[in-house]
C-alpha positions in Angstrom: -19.7 6.6 58.0 -21.0 8.3 54.8 -23.9 9.8 56.7 -21.5 11.3 59.3 -19.3 12.9 56.6 -22.4 14.3 54.9 -23.6 15.8 58.2 -20.2 17.3 58.9 -19.9 18.8 55.4 -23.5 20.2 55.6 -22.7 21.8 59.0 -19.5 23.3 57.7 -21.3 24.9 54.8 -24.0 26.3 57.1 -21.3 27.8 59.4 -19.5 29.3 56.4 -22.7 31.0 55.1 -23.4 32.3 58.6 -20.0 33.9 58.7 -20.7 35.8 55.5 -24.0 37.1 56.8 -24.2 40.9 56.9 -23.8 42.7 60.2 -26.5 44.8 61.8 -26.4 48.5 60.9 -25.5 49.6 64.5 -22.6 47.1 65.0 -19.1 48.6 64.8 -16.1 46.6 63.8 -13.2 46.9 66.3 -9.8 46.5 64.8 -6.6 46.0 66.8 -3.2 46.8 65.3 -1.0 43.8 65.8 2.2 45.9 65.9 1.3 48.5 68.5 -2.0 47.2 70.0 -4.0 50.4 69.2 -7.7 49.6 68.9 -10.1 51.6 66.7 -13.4 51.3 64.9 -13.0 50.4 61.2 -14.9 52.6 58.7 -18.0 51.0 57.2 -18.4 50.6 53.5 -21.8 51.3 52.0 -22.5 49.4 48.8 
C-alpha cells in the first residue's frame, strides 16, 4: 500500500510540473468570457 501511495504522489508531482511548463512561442492562448461567451486571444507577457 505504501508503494502505491508513493507512486500516486510521484505521478501527481510530475503532472503538476508538466502543467507549469512554458508554452511554445507560436501557441496562442484562447480565452472565453464566461458572461457573454466572446472568445479572444490573450496577450502574451514577455519576461
